[in-house]
C-alpha positions as a Markdown table, in Angstrom:
| # | Residue | x | y | z |
|---|---|---|---|---|
| 1 | Met | 50.7 | 15.6 | -20.3 |
| 2 | Ile | 48.5 | 17.3 | -17.7 |
| 3 | Ser | 50.0 | 20.1 | -15.6 |
| 4 | Arg | 50.2 | 20.0 | -11.9 |
| 5 | Arg | 47.9 | 23.0 | -11.7 |
| 6 | Ala | 45.2 | 21.3 | -13.7 |
| 7 | Leu | 45.5 | 18.1 | -11.7 |
| 8 | Leu | 45.2 | 20.0 | -8.4 |
| 9 | Gly | 42.3 | 22.1 | -9.7 |
| 10 | Thr | 40.5 | 19.0 | -11.0 |
| 11 | Gly | 41.0 | 17.2 | -7.6 |
| 12 | Ala | 39.8 | 20.3 | -5.7 |
| 13 | Ala | 36.7 | 20.6 | -7.9 |
| 14 | Thr | 36.0 | 16.9 | -7.4 |
| 15 | Ala | 36.4 | 17.1 | -3.7 |
| 16 | Ile | 34.1 | 20.2 | -3.4 |
| 17 | Thr | 31.5 | 18.5 | -5.6 |
| 18 | Ala | 31.6 | 15.3 | -3.5 |
| 19 | Ala | 31.4 | 17.4 | -0.3 |
| 20 | Ala | 28.4 | 19.4 | -1.7 |
| 21 | Leu | 26.6 | 16.1 | -2.7 |
| 22 | Gly | 27.4 | 14.5 | 0.7 |
| 23 | Gly | 26.1 | 17.6 | 2.5 |
| 24 | Ala | 22.9 | 17.7 | 0.4 |
| 25 | Ala | 22.3 | 14.0 | 1.0 |
| 26 | Leu | 22.8 | 14.4 | 4.8 |
| 27 | Thr | 20.5 | 17.3 | 5.0 |
| 28 | His | 17.9 | 15.7 | 2.8 |
| 29 | Arg | 18.3 | 18.4 | 0.1 |
| 30 | Leu | 19.6 | 16.2 | -2.7 |
| 31 | Asp | 16.3 | 16.3 | -4.6 |
| 32 | Asp | 16.4 | 20.1 | -4.3 |
| 33 | Leu | 19.9 | 20.1 | -5.7 |
| 34 | Ala | 19.0 | 17.9 | -8.5 |
| 35 | Arg | 16.0 | 20.0 | -9.5 |
| 36 | Gly | 18.4 | 23.1 | -9.4 |
| 37 | Val | 20.5 | 21.6 | -12.1 |
| 38 | Gly | 17.6 | 20.5 | -14.2 |
| 39 | Ile | 17.4 | 16.8 | -13.2 |
| 40 | Lys | 13.9 | 15.4 | -12.3 |
| 41 | Pro | 14.5 | 13.1 | -9.3 |
| 42 | His | 12.7 | 9.9 | -8.9 |
| 43 | Pro | 11.0 | 9.6 | -5.6 |
| 44 | Glu | 12.0 | 6.5 | -3.6 |
| 45 | Pro | 9.3 | 4.9 | -1.5 |
| 46 | Asp | 9.7 | 4.9 | 2.2 |
| 47 | Pro | 10.9 | 1.5 | 3.5 |
| 48 | Ser | 8.3 | 1.5 | 6.2 |
| 49 | Asp | 5.6 | 2.1 | 3.6 |
| 50 | Ser | 6.9 | -0.8 | 1.6 |
| 51 | Lys | 6.6 | -3.1 | 4.6 |
| 52 | Leu | 3.2 | -1.7 | 5.4 |
| 53 | Leu | 2.0 | -2.1 | 1.8 |
| 54 | Ala | 3.2 | -5.8 | 1.8 |
| 55 | Arg | 1.1 | -6.5 | 5.0 |
| 56 | Val | -2.0 | -4.7 | 3.6 |
| 57 | Ala | -1.7 | -6.7 | 0.4 |
| 58 | Val | -1.8 | -10.0 | 2.3 |
| 59 | Asp | -4.8 | -8.7 | 4.4 |
| 60 | Gln | -6.8 | -7.5 | 1.4 |
| 61 | Asn | -6.0 | -10.6 | -0.6 |
| 62 | Thr | -7.1 | -12.8 | 2.3 |
| 63 | Leu | -10.4 | -10.8 | 2.5 |
| 64 | Leu | -10.9 | -11.2 | -1.2 |
| 65 | Ala | -10.3 | -15.0 | -0.8 |
| 66 | Met | -13.0 | -15.0 | 1.9 |
| 67 | Val | -15.5 | -13.3 | -0.3 |
| 68 | Glu | -14.7 | -15.6 | -3.2 |
| 69 | Ala | -15.0 | -18.7 | -1.0 |
| 70 | Thr | -18.4 | -17.5 | 0.3 |
| 71 | Ala | -19.6 | -16.6 | -3.2 |
| 72 | Gly | -18.7 | -20.1 | -4.3 |
| 73 | Ala | -20.4 | -21.8 | -1.4 |
| 74 | His | -23.5 | -19.7 | -1.4 |
| 75 | Ser | -24.4 | -18.8 | -5.1 |
| 76 | Thr | -27.8 | -17.5 | -3.9 |
| 77 | Leu | -26.1 | -14.6 | -2.1 |
| 78 | Lys | -25.5 | -11.6 | -4.4 |
| 79 | Leu | -21.8 | -11.0 | -3.7 |
| 80 | Asp | -20.8 | -9.6 | -7.1 |
| 81 | Arg | -20.6 | -6.1 | -5.9 |
| 82 | Tyr | -18.4 | -7.2 | -2.9 |
| 83 | Leu | -16.2 | -9.3 | -5.1 |
| 84 | Ser | -15.7 | -6.3 | -7.4 |
| 85 | Ile | -14.9 | -3.9 | -4.5 |
| 86 | Ser | -12.5 | -6.4 | -2.9 |
| 87 | Thr | -10.8 | -7.0 | -6.1 |
| 88 | Ser | -10.3 | -3.4 | -6.7 |
| 89 | His | -8.8 | -3.0 | -3.2 |
| 90 | Ala | -6.5 | -5.9 | -3.7 |
| 91 | Lys | -5.2 | -4.4 | -7.0 |
| 92 | Ala | -4.8 | -1.1 | -5.4 |
| 93 | Val | -2.3 | -2.4 | -2.9 |
| 94 | Gly | -0.7 | -5.1 | -5.1 |
| 95 | Val | -0.9 | -8.8 | -5.2 |
| 96 | Ala | 0.4 | -10.5 | -2.0 |
| 97 | Ala | 3.4 | -12.8 | -2.3 |
| 98 | Ser | 1.4 | -15.4 | -0.5 |
| 99 | Val | -2.2 | -15.5 | 0.7 |
| 100 | Pro | -2.9 | -17.8 | 3.7 |
| 101 | Asp | -5.6 | -20.4 | 3.2 |
| 102 | Val | -9.0 | -19.1 | 4.4 |
| 103 | Ala | -11.4 | -21.3 | 6.4 |
| 104 | Pro | -14.3 | -22.5 | 4.4 |
| 105 | Pro | -17.4 | -20.4 | 4.9 |
| 106 | Ser | -20.2 | -21.5 | 7.2 |
| 107 | Ala | -22.8 | -23.7 | 5.6 |
| 108 | Asp | -25.5 | -21.3 | 7.0 |
| 109 | Pro | -25.8 | -18.3 | 4.6 |
| 110 | Glu | -26.8 | -16.0 | 7.5 |
| 111 | Thr | -23.7 | -16.9 | 9.5 |
| 112 | Ala | -21.5 | -16.6 | 6.4 |
| 113 | Val | -22.8 | -13.1 | 5.7 |
| 114 | Ser | -22.3 | -12.2 | 9.4 |
| 115 | Asp | -18.7 | -13.5 | 9.2 |
| 116 | Leu | -18.1 | -11.4 | 6.0 |
| 117 | Ser | -19.4 | -8.4 | 7.7 |
| 118 | Ser | -17.1 | -8.9 | 10.7 |
| 119 | Ala | -14.2 | -9.5 | 8.3 |
| 120 | Tyr | -14.9 | -6.2 | 6.4 |
| 121 | Ala | -15.2 | -4.3 | 9.7 |
| 122 | Asn | -12.0 | -5.7 | 11.0 |
| 123 | Ala | -10.2 | -4.8 | 7.7 |
| 124 | Ala | -11.7 | -1.3 | 7.8 |
| 125 | Arg | -10.3 | -0.8 | 11.3 |
| 126 | Ala | -7.0 | -2.1 | 10.3 |
| 127 | Arg | -6.8 | 0.1 | 7.1 |
| 128 | Ala | -7.7 | 3.2 | 9.3 |
| 129 | Ala | -4.8 | 2.3 | 11.7 |
| 130 | Asp | -2.5 | 1.7 | 8.7 |
| 131 | Ala | -3.3 | 5.1 | 7.3 |
| 132 | Leu | -2.1 | 6.6 | 10.5 |
| 133 | Glu | 1.2 | 4.7 | 10.2 |
| 134 | Ala | 1.8 | 5.5 | 6.5 |
| 135 | Ala | 4.5 | 8.1 | 5.6 |
| 136 | Ser | 3.5 | 8.8 | 2.0 |
| 137 | Pro | 0.5 | 11.2 | 1.7 |
| 138 | Ala | -0.7 | 9.3 | -1.4 |
| 139 | Leu | -0.6 | 6.0 | 0.6 |
| 140 | Val | -2.5 | 7.7 | 3.5 |
| 141 | Arg | -5.2 | 8.7 | 1.1 |
| 142 | Val | -5.5 | 5.3 | -0.5 |
| 143 | Leu | -5.7 | 3.5 | 2.9 |
| 144 | Ala | -8.1 | 6.0 | 4.4 |
| 145 | Ser | -10.5 | 5.8 | 1.4 |
| 146 | Met | -10.1 | 2.0 | 1.5 |
| 147 | Ser | -11.1 | 2.0 | 5.2 |
| 148 | Ala | -14.2 | 4.1 | 4.4 |
| 149 | Gly | -15.2 | 1.7 | 1.6 |
| 150 | Leu | -14.7 | -1.4 | 3.8 |
| 151 | Tyr | -16.8 | 0.1 | 6.5 |
| 152 | Gln | -19.6 | 0.7 | 3.9 |
| 153 | Cys | -19.2 | -2.9 | 2.8 |
| 154 | Ala | -19.4 | -4.1 | 6.4 |
| 155 | Asp | -22.6 | -2.3 | 6.9 |
| 156 | Ala | -24.3 | -2.9 | 3.5 |
| 157 | Ile | -23.5 | -6.7 | 3.3 |
| 158 | Lys | -25.8 | -7.2 | 6.4 |
| 159 | Asp | -28.7 | -6.5 | 4.1 |
| 160 | Leu | -28.0 | -9.9 | 2.3 |
| 161 | Arg | -29.2 | -11.8 | 5.3 |
């Protein structure tokens, strides 16, 4: 049978431990406390970054669908490089749950290229704005570099006309 002293001591130790963990959680020091006792904490993504990433995934997958549709409609245009870049960007942010249907590209190749250039420029501006919203430094770097690449695509694709 457990003595009253042992029971009170165990209860006090439990209460102190719970208070310490609660205080560490409230002061956002729980990871530091875990590292202090030899536990490697697993970082949780910021909820706002998760929502941002889902929106970016839809945008990037929509852009990829536009490039694929244009490549299919205008086989004479050399869009392989742009398909590769857009695929890499879409994979970097994840596959969107649903990608809206894209309008068929213009029958005129020059107009189709102009439309793609505008789409790349719009996506570049959106990724730059998203980089400013992101909380995670790693996500900021990905979105900023994606924005730079999209601006380059917007400029370089004009040469296909």
